[in-house]
Structures are given as structure tokens and as C-alpha cells.
N, CA and C atoms as an extended XYZ file, in Angstrom:
102
Properties=species:S:1:pos:R:3:atomname:S:1:resname:S:1:resid:I:1 pbc="F F F"
N         0.826       -1.184       -0.025 N   ALA     1
C         0.028       -0.012       -0.066 CA  ALA     1
C         0.923        1.223       -0.064 C   ALA     1
N         1.972        1.082        0.702 N   LEU     2
C         2.850        2.393        0.831 CA  LEU     2
C         3.458        2.688       -0.516 C   LEU     2
N         3.900        1.640       -1.263 N   ILE     3
C         4.472        1.907       -2.621 CA  ILE     3
C         3.359        2.565       -3.554 C   ILE     3
N         2.126        2.016       -3.539 N   GLY     4
C         1.134        2.699       -4.323 CA  GLY     4
C         0.891        4.128       -3.988 C   GLY     4
N         0.813        4.353       -2.554 N   ALA     5
C         0.642        5.751       -2.231 CA  ALA     5
C         1.795        6.766       -2.652 C   ALA     5
N         3.032        6.176       -2.612 N   GLU     6
C         4.178        7.002       -3.078 CA  GLU     6
C         4.028        7.216       -4.601 C   GLU     6
N         3.642        6.219       -5.290 N   ARG     7
C         3.527        6.376       -6.774 CA  ARG     7
C         2.510        7.411       -7.156 C   ARG     7
N         1.380        7.315       -6.361 N   GLN     8
C         0.250        8.305       -6.641 CA  GLN     8
C         0.740        9.729       -6.271 C   GLN     8
N         1.540        9.802       -5.256 N   TRP     9
C         1.975       11.215       -4.855 CA  TRP     9
C         2.978       11.684       -5.912 C   TRP     9
N         3.854       10.809       -6.446 N   ARG    10
C         4.717       11.269       -7.454 CA  ARG    10
C         4.015       11.697       -8.677 C   ARG    10
N         2.978       10.948       -9.067 N   GLN    11
C         2.160       11.319      -10.186 CA  GLN    11
C         1.455       12.722       -9.998 C   GLN    11
N         1.022       12.895       -8.808 N   ARG    12
C         0.339       14.265       -8.528 CA  ARG    12
C         1.452       15.375       -8.653 C   ARG    12
N         2.563       15.204       -8.096 N   MET    13
C         3.648       16.155       -8.213 CA  MET    13
C         4.000       16.400       -9.618 C   MET    13
N         4.143       15.348      -10.444 N   ALA    14
C         4.412       15.524      -11.756 CA  ALA    14
C         3.350       16.298      -12.528 C   ALA    14
N         2.160       15.996      -12.183 N   GLY    15
C         1.022       16.710      -12.788 CA  GLY    15
C         1.042       18.219      -12.505 C   GLY    15
N         1.382       18.532      -11.293 N   LEU    16
C         1.410       19.966      -10.830 CA  LEU    16
C         2.500       20.591      -11.562 C   LEU    16
N         3.692       19.984      -11.665 N   ARG    17
C         4.815       20.533      -12.428 CA  ARG    17
C         4.473       20.844      -13.847 C   ARG    17
N         3.741       19.833      -14.512 N   THR    18
C         3.337       19.982      -15.857 CA  THR    18
C         2.374       21.176      -16.015 C   THR    18
N         1.436       21.176      -15.078 N   ASN    19
C         0.416       22.314      -15.176 CA  ASN    19
C         1.157       23.709      -15.035 C   ASN    19
N         2.153       23.840      -14.134 N   ALA    20
C         2.893       24.973      -13.981 CA  ALA    20
C         3.606       25.375      -15.254 C   ALA    20
N         4.185       24.385      -15.919 N   LEU    21
C         4.986       24.681      -17.142 CA  LEU    21
C         4.077       25.099      -18.193 C   LEU    21
N         2.851       24.440      -18.273 N   VAL    22
C         1.782       24.866      -19.342 CA  VAL    22
C         1.359       26.300      -19.093 C   VAL    22
N         1.130       26.529      -17.812 N   ALA    23
C         0.578       27.843      -17.437 CA  ALA    23
C         1.599       29.021      -17.751 C   ALA    23
N         2.927       28.683      -17.472 N   THR    24
C         3.966       29.610      -17.722 CA  THR    24
C         4.177       29.813      -19.173 C   THR    24
N         4.124       28.742      -19.914 N   GLY    25
C         4.232       28.857      -21.317 CA  GLY    25
C         3.044       29.671      -22.022 C   GLY    25
N         1.863       29.441      -21.440 N   ALA    26
C         0.734       30.187      -22.006 CA  ALA    26
C         0.870       31.652      -21.609 C   ALA    26
N         1.300       31.949      -20.366 N   ALA    27
C         1.518       33.322      -20.025 CA  ALA    27
C         2.548       34.086      -20.897 C   ALA    27
N         3.665       33.300      -21.179 N   VAL    28
C         4.671       33.947      -22.038 CA  VAL    28
C         4.171       34.074      -23.465 C   VAL    28
N         3.397       33.075      -23.881 N   PHE    29
C         2.892       33.273      -25.303 CA  PHE    29
C         1.880       34.479      -25.395 C   PHE    29
N         1.088       34.595      -24.320 N   MET    30
C         0.151       35.676      -24.379 CA  MET    30
C         0.795       37.040      -24.297 C   MET    30
N         1.846       37.072      -23.380 N   GLY    31
C         2.618       38.365      -23.222 CA  GLY    31
C         3.301       38.628      -24.480 C   GLY    31
N         3.868       37.710      -25.236 N   ARG    32
C         4.497       37.965      -26.475 CA  ARG    32
C         3.516       38.424      -27.630 C   ARG    32
N         2.313       37.865      -27.515 N   ALA    33
C         1.245       38.111      -28.555 CA  ALA    33
C         0.884       39.530      -28.497 C   ALA    33
N         0.685       40.061      -27.250 N   ILE    34
C         0.186       41.370      -27.032 CA  ILE    34
C         1.203       42.470      -27.513 C   ILE    34
């Protein structure tokens, strides 16, 4: 159970990092478009 929980936590952290990168990229793209 512990291994499954750790894997789920890693997946969540990876998802947050991906969302942050996407949000940053979108912000840069919008700033450059204006």
C-alpha cells in the first residue's frame, strides 16, 4: 500500500509541475502576442 501511495504522490507532483509549465508557457505566449 505504501508503494502505491508513493507512486500516486509522485504522479500528482508531476502533474502539478506539468500544469505549472503549461501555465507559464501560456503566459509567455500571451505576453508575447500582445
